[in-house]
N, C-alpha and C positions, 0 to 999 in steps of 0.2 A: 613636432614642429614648434618652434618658438618664433614670436613676432609675426608681422604681417608679410604675406607672400602673394605674389601676383602670378596668375595663370591665364593664358589665352586659349579658349576652346574654339576650334573651327569645325563647323558642320558642313558636310556634303551629303545630300540625300536625293534619291530618286533621279539619278542622272540618266538612267535608261539607255546607257551605251551611246550617248550622243558625243561622238569623238570630237567634233569641231563645231564651228559657228553654225547656227541654225536660226530660223525665225522664232521669235517668242511673242506672246500676246500680252498686252498691258491694257488696263482699263483707263480711259481718259474721258471724263465727262460722261456723255451719253453713248459712247461707242468704244469699240476695241481698236487699238492701234498696234502696229507690229514693227519690231526692229530686231536686228541680229544680236545674238548673245551666245555665251557659253563656249565650250570647248576645253578639254583637259589641259592644253598648253597655256591657256589664259588662267585657268584655275591654278596651275602650278606657279605662274608668275605672282599671282595675288598671295598665295600661301607663302612663297619665299619672302615677299615683302613683309608680311606679318611676322614671319619667323625672325627676320632681321630686327624689326621693331621691338619684338618681345624677347630678344636675346636668346632665342631658341626655346623659350619656356612656353611651348604650345602643345596642346593635345588635339590631334586631327583625326576625326572619326567619320566613317561612312555609314549611312543608315540603310544601305541596301537598295535593291532595284538598280543595279549598277551594270551587270554584265549581260543584260538582255534588253532588247528593244529596238535594235537596228539590224539591217541585213548582215553587215560584216560580223557583228557579234554572234548572231544566230548561226551563220554559216560555219563559224569556227567553234561553236558551243562555248562562247565566251572567251576563248583563248586569245583572241586578238587584243583584248583589253589588258591582259596580265602585265606585259612589260610597261605599259603606260601607268597602270595603277601602282605598280611597284616603284615607279619613279617619283611618286608624289609625296612620300614620307608619311603615309597613313599609319595610325596606331591600332585600329581595329575596325571591324564592320559587323553588321548583321544582315539579314537577307529576306527576300520574298520571291520575286520572279526568277532569281538565280536557280530555283528548284525546277524551273520549266525544262531544263535539260535532263532531269531525273537526278535523284540524290547521288548516284554513283559518279556521274559526270561532274556535278557540282563539287563533290569532294575532291575530285582531281584538280579542279580549279583552285580550291581552297589550299591544297598542298603546294600549289605553284605561287601563291601569294607570300609576300614577306611580312605579313601582319596577320593576326588571328581573326577567325570567324567566331563570333560569340552568340550563343543562344541558350537560354536556360529552359527552353520549352520544346525542344525537338528530341524525340525519343525513338530508339530502335524498337520495332514491333516485337521482335523475338526476345530480346534481353531486358526491355524496358529501361535500358540505360541511356543516359544523355549521349547524343551523337557529337556534340561540340562542347567546348569549354563554356561554362556559364559566365566566367569573369576572368579578368587579369588584374594585376596590380602594377601600376606605373608610379615612378617617383619623378616628379618634374618640379623644378624650382623649389626643392625642399618640401613639396606637398606630396603626401602619399595618397594616391588616387585608386579607388576601386572602380573598375570599369565593367559594367554588367550589360549583357545583350539579351534582347527578346526579339525573335524572328516573327514575321507575320504568322498569325495563327489560323488563317483562313485556307491555307493551301490544301489541306485534306478535307475541307468542308465545301468549297465552292469551285475548285479548280480541277482540271483533268486528273484522273487517278494516277497517271504515270509520274506526276509531279511529286507524289508522296509515297512512291513505291518502297515498302519496307520500313517506313517511319510514320510517326504520328505527332501531332502538335497540340499543346495545351495553350491556355491563355498566358501562362507564365506568372500569373499573380501569386498563386500559392507558393511557388518556389522562391519568391523574392524575400519574405521576412527572414528565413534562416540564413540566406546569403548575406543580407544586410547586417544581421546580428554577428555573423562570423567575421565580416569585413571590419566592423566597428570594434568588436571585443577582442578577437584574436589577432587580426592583422593590423589593428590600430590605424586604420586609414583616416585621413582628414576630410576626404571628399568622396562621395559616391555619385558617379555619372552613369546614367542609364541610356543606352543606345537602343531605341525601340522602333519596330516597324509595325506596331499595332494600329497606328493612326491617331490623329490628334484627339478626337472625341473619346476613344477608348483609353488613351493614356491619361486624359484628365480624370476619368472615373477611377482608373487604377491608382493614381496618385492620391485620390481622396480616400482610398481604402488601405493603402500601404504607406506607412511613414518611413522616413529615413533617406529618401532620394534627395540629393541636392540639386542636380541638374538632369533634366530629361531632354535628350536629343530626339525629337519626334520625327517620324517619317510616314510615308505611305499615302497620305491624303493631299499632298501637294499644296499645303498651306504656305502662303507667303506671310510669315509673321514679322511685321515691321517693328513690333514691340514684343518683348518676351512676356509670357503669361505666368503669373504666380499661382501656384496651387499649394496652399499652405506655405511651407518654406522652399518648395521645389520651384526652380526656374525652368520654364518650358520654352524651347524654340523649335521652329521648323522653317526650312529654307527653300521653298518652291520646288522646282523640278527641272529635268533636262540639263542640269548643270548650268542653268542660267543665273543661279544665285549661290552664294556661300553665306553661312551664318557665322558671325564672329561674336563671341561672348567673352569679355574680359572680367575676371572675378578676382576679388581681393579676399584672401582667406586668413583667418586668425582664430586660433583655438578650436580648430576643427569645424568652423562655421564660415559661411560666406558673409562678409560684413559690408561688401559693396560690389556692384557690378555695372557694366555698361554693355550694350548690345547694338549691333548694326547688321542689317540685312544688306549684303553687298551684291549688287548686280554685276555679273561677269560681262562687262561691256565689250563690244566689238573693237573699241579703240585700245583695249589692253594689249600691250605687246606680248605676243606668245613666247613662252620659254622655248628657246631654240632646240634644246635636246628633246623635250617632250614633243615639240612640233615635228621633229624628224621621226620619232616613234609613231606618231599618228600618220604621217605620210607613208611610212612603210606598211602600216596596218591596212590602210585604205587603198594602196596602189593596185592590188589585184582586182579591185571592184570599180575603180574610178571611171573607166570608159563605159562599162555596162550601166552603172547606176546614174550616170549623167545624161543618159539618153532622154530626150524630150518626148513624152508620150501623149501630151494633150495640153489643154488650157482650161482654166477656170475663171469665171466671172465673179464667183463668190469666194470670199475669204473662208478657207476651210480650217476649223479649229475644233478642239474638244474641251474648251474652257467653260462650258455651261452644263448645268446638272440635268435638266429635264430633256434636253434635245440638243444635238450639235450638228453644225453644217458638215463637218468632216464625215460623221457617220451617216448623215442623210445621203451623201454621195455614195458611200459604201452600200447603203440599203437600196438606193435607186438602181445601182448595178445589179444587186441580187434580184430585184423584181423584174428587170428587163431580161436578165440572163435566163431566168427560169419560167417566167409567166405566172409565178405564184401570186396569190392574193395578198399575202403579208410577208414582211421581212423582219428578221430580228438579228441583233448582234449584242455583244456585251457592252456595258458602259465603261469601257477602258478610259483611264485618265491620261495615259501616256500618248504621245504622238505630237510632234512639233507642228505648228500651224503651217499652212500653205497659203501664201498671199495671192491675190488675183494676178493672173498671168500664166506663164508656162508651168506645167507639171512634169516632173522627171520621174523616172522609174524609182529613184531613191525615195521620192515623196510617197509613192505607193507603198513601198516596204515600210516606211515610217508609220503609215496608217495601220498596217496589219503585218508585222514582220514575220509571223509564223507561216504566212501564205497557205492557209488551210484550204481544203476542198470546199466548193459550194455544196451545201447540204439541203435536203428537202425533208419535210415531215407533214403529216396531216394532224391538225389539232382541233379538238372540239372547242366551242365557245366557252364551256365550263373550264377546260384546261387552260385556255388563254387567261381567263379571269384569275384562276388560282396561281398561274405562273407570274402574272404581273403583281398580284397582291403580295406574293412571296418576295418579289424583287423590291417593291416599295418598302416593305418591312426591313429588308436588308440594307436599304439606303437611308431610311428616315426613322428607324426604330428609336423610341424614347429611351431605350436601354442601349448605350453605346456598344456594349459587348455583343449585341445582336446585329450591329451594322457590319455587314460582311461583303459589301460590294465595292464597286467604283461608283460611277454615276448611275442614274436610272437606266434600265435596259433600253437600248436603242431599237425603235420600232418604226415601221412605215406601212401604210395601208389601213391604219386604224387611228382613232382619236379617243383618248382617255381623259375623262374629267374626274378629278379625285381631290380628296381632302388630306393634305399632308398631316394634319394634327390628329387624325382619327386613329383609333387603336388598330392593332394587327388584324388583318383580314377584313377590315371594314372601311378602307380608304376609297375604293373605287365607287363612284356614283353612277357613271354610265360609260359604256364603250360602244362606239359606232365603227362599223366597217363600211366605208363609203357613207351613204346617208341612212343606212339601215342599222338599227340597234342589234348588237351581237346576240345570236341565238345559242343558248347553252348546249343543245344537243346536235347542232349542225357542225360538220367538219369543214375546216378551212385549210387551204394549202398554204404552207409557209416555207420560205427559204431562210437559211441562217448560216452562220459560220461559227464553228467550234461549239463544243457542249456548253460553253458559257452563254451562248446565244439562246439555245433551247436545251435544257437539261434532258438527259436520257430517260428520265421518269415520265416525260410528257410525250404523248402522240403515238401514232401508228405509221407504218410504211416509211420508216426513216431510211434515208439512203444518202451516201456520199457520192456526188456526181464526179465524173472524170475531170471536169474543169476546176481549176484552182482560182482563188479570188483575184490574184494579181492579173492573171490572163483575162478574167471577166471584166475587171476595171479598165484594162487597156482597150478591150473591145468597146466598152461603153464610151470611153473618151474618143475613140475613133469615129463614133456615130454622132457625137454631140460636140459642136464647136461654137463657143466654149460650153462647159457644163455650168449649170445653175443648181444650187443645193440649199436654198433658203429654208427657213423654219416652216414647218407644216402644222404647228400647234398639236403635235402628236400627244403630248401630255400637258394638260392645263390644270393648274392648281386653282380650285374654286373655293 
């Protein structure tokens, strides 16, 4: 390549199968406010506008968490998204929750896409060979680009075993240097772009240890980076979640280096005119579910969201349901990041599936006080570890029926100062009854007399809503940083 060349990179990440407009949360002063955003048809409009402005010189990448997260996606094992995604003009993706359907099903979806799935860190357990391409090479605007993917590495570590059946995941760090060297020396690329689903803290550490990445398209942790972050020479961006934002990075490349760049985090506003062709694909995908999912099943007085780390109103509603459904002393669920907010007013069946689209059974277990302490210490380490590579969660585990006072800054295993159940300090040798959903709520290594009840969580939430008009799910100071 000779002379200066321009390239526009567009990032989409963590859309979680939100087909159309939905509520999104924004911080304003001392409170959260809500407005409608997102939808693939509006994303398509924005991308087409950028493509026209850039004379087609764009690289459009998806960071994963795309074909899982809403009921129509899960009911079709992601297939409902395929025609829509294929219409957007994407160049490549990597993945995380896509593996929830099991690797075999996800591979079927990958075969149906018109762009590649990239991951340098997913291996077959039998052959120890890579399951996906590590990289591809694109030439755009006279710029030769090496595009490398790293999938989420926590799938075989913290998620249900079916998600990683027959495969295993590495961090992807050790695989990068030889790929970078080969792309630079043999393939003579001008630019190396990393699509990663490790998470922003993990990628920042990785980029400090591995040289040669020019741009890192970060995903997983739902950061809204209004300004790009520089790590050495690497430019790092991440663009929110639920398809409420796109990231735009315009780079000027000369002599195999970025000499100038501009960035914008673009809100996918409700006022954006939807792309008619993509809008029709969405209508077709959602039509079989429209009547069922639009049913009003209750009302909330509390704005329900998952936008807070230590505790969330959305999960307090879920946990209140578990306690009332089972009569247990405690309730636990995973600290999921995804799930569009529900504003005060009517709650639809679609809203309930957005909270927990897998609709797992309500489960019960008996836990000792000592096990509860160990489980929560483990979770706090996986959330706040000073080593980003050990951060393997979403937010703090969601709990109800107890109060935890802890030191964020303390070392592993020594964060919790006190736990109270009611007004009584937790007793290490006493058994407590706990309700939970999914093994991410209470891992299988903890407890006795574990059982899955016949009732599923969506049914339980509907019963709770029928008994409470409206529901309230304010903070309970479950976790207090002291």
